[in-house]
C-alpha positions as CSV (number, residue, x, y, z in Angstrom):
1,M,-1.2,-9.8,12.9
2,K,-4.7,-8.4,13.1
3,L,-5.1,-4.6,12.9
4,S,-7.4,-2.7,15.2
5,K,-10.1,-0.6,13.5
6,T,-8.2,2.5,14.3
7,S,-4.9,1.1,13.1
8,G,-6.6,-0.1,9.9
9,Y,-7.9,3.4,9.2
10,L,-4.5,4.9,9.9
11,A,-2.9,2.4,7.4
12,L,-5.5,3.3,4.8
13,I,-4.9,7.0,5.2
14,L,-1.2,6.5,4.8
15,V,-1.7,4.4,1.6
16,L,-4.1,7.1,0.2
17,A,-1.7,9.8,1.1
18,F,1.1,7.9,-0.7
19,T,-1.2,7.4,-3.7
20,I,-2.1,11.1,-3.9
21,Q,1.6,12.1,-3.7
22,G,2.3,9.6,-6.4
23,F,-0.2,11.3,-8.7
24,A,1.7,14.6,-8.0
25,Q,4.9,12.8,-9.1
26,D,3.5,11.2,-12.3
27,N,4.8,14.2,-14.4
28,F,8.3,13.1,-13.4
29,L,8.0,9.4,-14.1
30,C,9.8,8.0,-17.2
31,K,8.1,4.7,-17.8
32,G,8.9,1.9,-20.3
33,S,9.7,3.3,-23.8
34,Y,9.5,6.9,-22.6
35,W,11.2,8.0,-25.9
36,T,11.4,6.5,-29.3
37,E,14.8,5.2,-30.5
38,D,15.2,8.4,-32.5
39,Q,14.4,10.6,-29.6
40,G,16.8,8.6,-27.3
41,N,19.5,9.2,-29.9
42,K,18.9,12.9,-30.0
43,M,18.7,13.2,-26.1
44,M,22.2,11.5,-25.8
45,K,23.6,14.4,-28.0
46,Q,21.8,16.9,-25.8
47,F,23.2,15.3,-22.6
48,A,26.7,15.3,-24.2
49,S,26.4,19.1,-24.8
50,E,25.9,19.7,-21.1
51,W,29.5,18.7,-20.1
52,N,32.9,18.9,-21.7
53,N,35.5,18.0,-19.1
54,L,35.8,16.1,-15.9
55,D,34.7,18.9,-13.7
56,T,31.5,19.7,-15.6
57,W,30.7,15.8,-15.9
58,E,31.2,15.3,-12.2
59,R,28.8,18.2,-11.4
60,R,26.2,16.6,-13.7
61,A,26.9,13.2,-12.1
62,S,26.3,14.7,-8.7
63,V,22.9,16.0,-9.9
64,I,22.0,12.6,-11.4
65,R,23.1,10.7,-8.2
66,N,21.1,13.0,-5.9
67,G,18.1,12.7,-8.3
68,I,18.2,8.9,-7.8
69,L,18.5,9.2,-3.9
70,D,15.7,11.9,-3.7
71,G,13.4,10.3,-6.3
72,M,13.3,6.9,-4.4
73,K,13.3,8.5,-0.9
74,F,16.4,6.5,-0.2
75,N,17.6,8.7,2.7
76,Q,14.3,8.3,4.5
77,M,14.9,4.6,5.2
78,P,15.2,3.7,8.9
79,K,18.5,3.4,10.7
80,V,19.7,-0.1,10.8
81,T,22.5,-2.0,12.5
82,N,24.9,-4.5,10.9
83,D,23.9,-7.3,13.4
84,F,22.6,-9.4,10.6
85,K,21.8,-12.6,12.5
86,L,21.9,-14.5,9.2
87,I,19.4,-17.3,8.9
88,V,20.7,-20.5,7.1
89,N,18.0,-23.0,6.6
90,H,19.7,-25.5,4.3
91,T,23.2,-26.2,2.9
92,F,24.2,-28.1,-0.2
93,K,27.7,-29.2,-1.0
94,G,28.4,-29.2,-4.7
95,D,31.5,-29.8,-6.8
96,G,33.8,-27.0,-5.8
97,Y,31.0,-24.8,-4.4
98,I,28.4,-24.7,-1.5
99,V,24.9,-23.3,-1.6
100,E,23.1,-21.9,1.5
101,N,19.5,-20.8,1.7
102,V,19.6,-17.6,3.7
103,A,17.6,-14.7,5.0
104,F,18.3,-11.6,7.2
105,E,16.5,-8.4,8.1
106,S,16.8,-5.7,5.7
107,F,15.0,-3.3,8.1
108,P,13.1,-4.4,11.2
109,G,10.4,-6.8,10.1
110,F,11.4,-7.0,6.4
111,Y,13.6,-9.8,5.1
112,V,16.1,-10.2,2.3
113,T,15.8,-13.8,1.0
114,G,18.0,-15.8,-1.3
115,N,21.0,-18.1,-1.7
116,I,24.7,-17.7,-1.0
117,Y,27.0,-19.6,-3.3
118,R,30.5,-19.8,-1.9
119,P,33.7,-21.7,-2.9
120,S,34.4,-25.1,-1.2
121,N,38.0,-24.1,-0.7
122,P,37.9,-20.3,0.0
123,G,40.7,-18.1,0.5
124,K,41.3,-15.9,3.6
125,K,39.9,-13.0,1.7
126,N,37.5,-13.6,-1.3
127,A,35.8,-11.6,-3.9
128,A,32.0,-11.2,-3.4
129,I,29.3,-10.6,-6.1
130,L,25.7,-9.4,-5.8
131,D,23.3,-11.1,-8.1
132,P,19.9,-9.4,-8.4
133,H,17.7,-11.2,-11.0
134,G,15.2,-10.1,-13.7
135,H,11.4,-10.5,-14.2
136,W,10.8,-14.2,-14.6
137,D,8.7,-16.3,-12.2
138,N,10.9,-18.2,-9.8
139,R,13.9,-16.5,-11.4
140,R,16.3,-17.1,-8.5
141,L,15.5,-20.9,-8.7
142,M,16.1,-21.2,-12.5
143,A,18.9,-23.2,-14.1
144,E,20.8,-20.3,-15.7
145,V,20.9,-18.5,-12.4
146,Q,22.1,-21.5,-10.6
147,A,24.7,-21.9,-13.4
148,R,26.2,-18.5,-13.2
149,C,26.3,-18.4,-9.3
150,A,27.8,-21.9,-9.0
151,T,30.5,-21.1,-11.7
152,L,31.5,-17.8,-10.1
153,A,31.6,-19.5,-6.6
154,R,33.9,-22.2,-7.9
155,M,36.1,-19.6,-9.4
156,G,36.4,-18.1,-5.9
157,A,33.6,-15.6,-5.2
158,I,31.0,-15.4,-2.5
159,V,27.8,-14.8,-4.5
160,F,24.6,-13.7,-3.0
161,V,21.5,-14.1,-5.4
162,Y,18.5,-12.5,-3.8
163,D,14.8,-12.3,-4.5
164,M,13.0,-9.4,-6.1
165,V,10.4,-8.2,-3.7
166,G,7.1,-10.2,-4.3
167,Y,9.0,-13.1,-5.8
168,V,9.8,-16.6,-4.4
169,D,10.4,-16.2,-0.6
170,S,10.0,-12.4,-0.6
171,K,6.3,-12.3,-0.4
172,Q,5.8,-9.7,2.4
173,V,4.7,-7.3,-0.2
174,T,3.5,-7.6,-3.8
175,H,5.8,-6.7,-6.6
176,N,3.7,-3.8,-7.8
177,I,3.9,-1.9,-4.4
178,P,4.5,1.7,-5.4
179,I,7.9,1.7,-3.5
180,A,9.2,-1.5,-5.2
181,L,12.2,0.4,-6.6
182,L,13.1,1.7,-3.1
183,L,12.6,-1.7,-1.4
184,Q,14.8,-3.6,-4.0
185,T,17.5,-0.9,-4.0
186,W,17.5,-0.9,-0.2
187,N,17.8,-4.7,-0.2
188,S,20.7,-4.4,-2.6
189,K,22.4,-1.9,-0.2
190,R,21.8,-4.3,2.7
191,V,23.2,-7.3,0.8
192,L,26.3,-5.3,0.2
193,D,26.4,-4.3,3.8
194,Y,26.2,-8.0,4.8
195,L,28.9,-9.2,2.4
196,L,31.3,-6.5,3.6
197,S,30.7,-7.5,7.2
198,R,32.1,-10.9,6.6
199,E,35.6,-11.4,7.6
200,D,36.3,-13.6,4.5
201,V,35.3,-10.9,2.0
202,D,37.8,-8.5,0.3
203,P,36.2,-5.0,0.3
204,E,38.2,-4.1,-2.8
205,R,36.8,-7.0,-4.8
206,I,33.1,-6.5,-4.9
207,G,31.1,-7.0,-8.0
208,I,27.6,-7.0,-9.2
209,T,25.7,-8.5,-12.2
210,G,22.2,-8.9,-13.1
211,E,20.0,-9.1,-16.2
212,S,16.8,-7.2,-17.2
213,G,15.3,-5.9,-14.0
214,G,18.3,-7.2,-12.3
215,G,20.3,-5.0,-14.7
216,T,18.4,-2.1,-13.6
217,Q,19.3,-2.9,-10.0
218,T,23.0,-3.4,-11.1
219,I,23.3,0.1,-12.6
220,V,21.3,1.9,-9.8
221,I,23.1,0.5,-6.7
222,T,26.5,1.0,-8.6
223,A,25.6,4.6,-9.2
224,I,24.8,5.4,-5.6
225,D,27.3,3.2,-3.8
226,K,31.0,3.3,-4.6
227,R,31.7,0.2,-2.5
228,I,30.7,-1.7,-5.8
229,K,34.0,-2.0,-7.6
230,V,33.0,-3.9,-10.8
231,S,29.6,-3.8,-12.6
232,V,28.1,-6.1,-15.3
233,P,24.6,-4.9,-16.3
234,V,23.0,-7.4,-18.8
235,V,20.4,-6.7,-21.5
236,M,19.1,-3.5,-19.8
237,V,21.0,-0.2,-20.5
238,S,19.1,1.8,-23.1
239,A,18.9,5.4,-24.2
240,H,15.1,5.3,-24.9
241,F,13.8,2.5,-22.6
242,F,13.6,3.2,-18.9
243,G,12.4,-0.1,-17.5
244,G,8.8,-1.2,-17.8
245,C,8.1,-2.2,-14.2
246,T,7.2,-0.3,-11.0
247,C,10.4,-1.6,-9.6
248,E,12.4,0.2,-12.3
249,S,10.4,3.4,-13.2
250,G,7.7,3.7,-10.7
251,M,9.5,6.3,-8.7
252,P,10.9,9.6,-10.2
253,I,14.7,8.8,-10.4
254,H,15.2,10.0,-13.9
255,K,13.5,13.4,-13.9
256,S,12.8,16.3,-11.5
257,K,12.0,19.9,-12.0
258,D,15.7,20.5,-12.2
259,H,17.0,17.7,-14.4
260,Q,16.4,14.9,-16.9
261,T,18.5,11.8,-17.4
262,N,18.2,8.2,-18.5
263,N,19.6,4.8,-17.7
264,V,22.8,5.4,-19.9
265,E,23.9,8.2,-17.7
266,I,23.0,6.3,-14.5
267,A,25.2,3.4,-15.8
268,A,28.0,5.9,-16.6
269,L,28.1,6.9,-12.9
270,C,30.1,3.6,-12.6
271,A,33.1,5.4,-14.1
272,P,36.0,4.9,-13.6
273,R,35.3,1.5,-12.1
274,P,35.3,-1.5,-14.5
275,M,31.9,-2.1,-16.3
276,L,30.9,-4.5,-19.0
277,L,27.7,-3.8,-20.9
278,I,26.1,-7.0,-22.4
279,S,23.5,-6.3,-25.1
280,D,21.5,-8.2,-27.7
281,G,19.7,-7.5,-31.0
282,S,16.2,-8.3,-30.0
283,D,15.3,-5.8,-27.3
284,W,15.9,-2.2,-26.3
285,T,19.7,-2.8,-26.2
286,R,20.0,-3.4,-29.9
287,N,21.6,0.1,-30.4
288,T,24.1,-0.3,-27.5
289,P,27.3,-0.5,-29.8
290,R,26.2,2.7,-31.7
291,I,24.4,4.9,-29.1
292,E,24.8,4.0,-25.4
293,Y,28.3,2.5,-25.5
294,P,30.0,5.5,-27.2
295,Y,28.5,7.9,-24.8
296,I,29.7,5.9,-21.8
297,Q,33.1,5.7,-23.4
298,K,33.5,9.4,-23.5
299,V,32.7,9.6,-19.8
300,Y,35.4,6.9,-19.0
301,A,37.9,8.9,-21.3
302,L,37.6,11.7,-18.8
303,Y,39.2,9.5,-16.1
304,D,41.7,8.0,-18.6
305,A,39.9,4.8,-18.0
306,E,38.9,3.7,-21.4
307,N,40.3,0.2,-20.8
308,R,37.9,-0.4,-18.0
309,I,34.7,-0.1,-20.1
310,E,33.6,-2.8,-22.5
311,N,30.6,-3.8,-24.6
312,V,29.9,-7.3,-25.9
313,H,26.9,-7.3,-28.3
314,F,25.1,-10.4,-29.5
315,P,23.0,-9.2,-32.5
316,A,21.5,-12.6,-33.2
317,E,20.5,-13.3,-29.5
318,V,17.5,-12.5,-27.3
319,H,16.7,-11.0,-24.0
320,D,18.4,-13.4,-21.5
321,Y,21.5,-14.2,-19.5
322,G,22.2,-17.3,-21.6
323,F,25.5,-19.2,-22.0
324,N,27.3,-16.9,-24.3
325,K,26.5,-13.9,-22.1
326,R,27.5,-15.7,-19.0
327,S,30.8,-16.7,-20.7
328,V,31.9,-13.2,-21.3
329,A,30.8,-12.2,-17.9
330,Y,32.9,-14.9,-16.3
331,T,36.1,-13.7,-18.1
332,F,35.4,-10.0,-17.3
333,L,34.6,-10.6,-13.6
334,A,37.6,-13.0,-13.3
335,H,40.0,-10.4,-14.6
336,H,38.8,-7.5,-12.6
337,L,38.0,-9.4,-9.3
338,R,41.1,-11.6,-9.6
339,L,39.1,-14.9,-9.7
340,N,40.7,-18.3,-10.7
341,I,39.1,-18.9,-14.1
342,D,41.2,-22.1,-14.4
343,K,38.9,-23.7,-11.9
344,I,36.2,-24.0,-14.6
345,P,36.8,-26.8,-17.2
346,Y,37.1,-25.3,-20.8
347,K,36.3,-27.5,-23.9
348,N,35.6,-25.2,-26.8
349,G,33.8,-23.0,-24.3
350,F,33.3,-23.1,-20.5
351,D,32.1,-26.5,-19.3
352,E,29.3,-26.1,-16.7
353,S,28.6,-29.8,-16.3
354,F,30.0,-29.9,-12.9
355,I,26.9,-28.0,-11.6
356,T,24.1,-29.9,-9.8
357,Y,20.9,-28.2,-10.5
358,L,18.7,-28.1,-7.4
359,A,15.0,-28.4,-7.3
360,E,12.9,-25.4,-6.3
361,D,12.0,-26.7,-2.9
362,E,15.7,-27.3,-2.2
363,L,16.5,-23.6,-2.8
364,K,13.6,-22.0,-1.0
365,V,14.3,-20.3,2.4
366,F,10.9,-20.5,4.1
367,N,8.7,-23.5,4.4
368,S,6.6,-25.5,6.9
369,D,9.7,-26.5,8.7
370,H,11.3,-23.1,8.5
371,P,8.6,-20.4,8.7
372,M,9.2,-16.8,8.2
373,P,10.2,-15.0,11.5
374,S,7.2,-14.0,13.7
375,N,8.1,-10.3,13.5
376,A,7.7,-10.1,9.7
377,L,5.6,-7.2,8.4
378,K,2.7,-8.7,6.4
379,G,1.4,-6.9,3.3
380,N,1.9,-3.6,1.5
381,D,-0.2,-1.6,4.0
382,E,1.9,-2.6,7.0
383,V,5.3,-2.0,5.2
384,L,4.1,1.4,4.0
385,K,2.8,2.3,7.5
386,Y,6.0,1.2,9.1
387,L,8.3,3.3,6.8
388,N,5.9,6.4,6.9
389,L,7.7,7.9,3.9
390,K,7.2,11.7,3.4
């Protein structure tokens, strides 16, 4: 779509206004390793001193939740309907599961893109799992993502793995657009809306799991939307590290003139719903068993829900969602979402050899035969202009 000169000037003014506003918010941004490990440890003690029972925690939780919503301008997003008109461009039948390449409008002119993995023999009402992914090129298409989605689908879940903005099929904006965190979280909300609109989904069995930047999405959408019933953030929750990307810490969700928090407390907003923290020894989650997990346990204890919070730590492993991490996620999700784990062969560990790994072109939504819809907004400027955030 070619902009007129007047429209082009207007778009430029809107972008400049947003940039100037961004400079004003910089004092509230907590980016990357905002604190040292020692500072993060001390801050957790300070946070703990600000509540001492369920009432005082829930007051703090409300401040944190509102800080997320206000910081990312979530409530300024346009009104939408649940007439999703799901686009399905390709279907593959695997061994016990089916894969569909799908898209739908997140808001007018902006599309969620990804794959739905679903069981070949579904029940009348099935569990559903959102699967946001981390920061790797073509992440949605990678073997380990296909493995966890196919395995969970064979166990009886409808799994929706969707692109980060700026990745794979979601190229309407770049990943460094200033509102990447808003767009991704809104997409997560819309994926949840879509799954709950399906007659074959049980609204009481909704889970989410993602690693790294997908772990950030996991804790953020769980914190603000109680329709998520089970949460498994992987290699992300840290007392000192806030996320190194615009899509994680590019909007002021951790700090305002009235409060300061971190990703540990955001994750704790899951309580008393079941949550599994998966951590490793090579990144910012190396302290999870000693620092982050004990804090969240204390929150769960306020609800008499200590049995619903777990941490599995892999001190000799790295920043990924590898086989061992997937395995513990399978058992946790199977238990809390009532999936049939016996559907997965087990030979000294889960046997994923039933999976057919599809080529990248077989999983992409849009191509020359299936172009992006003609109403699609094109570029950062058009999206910012359409949303007209204050």
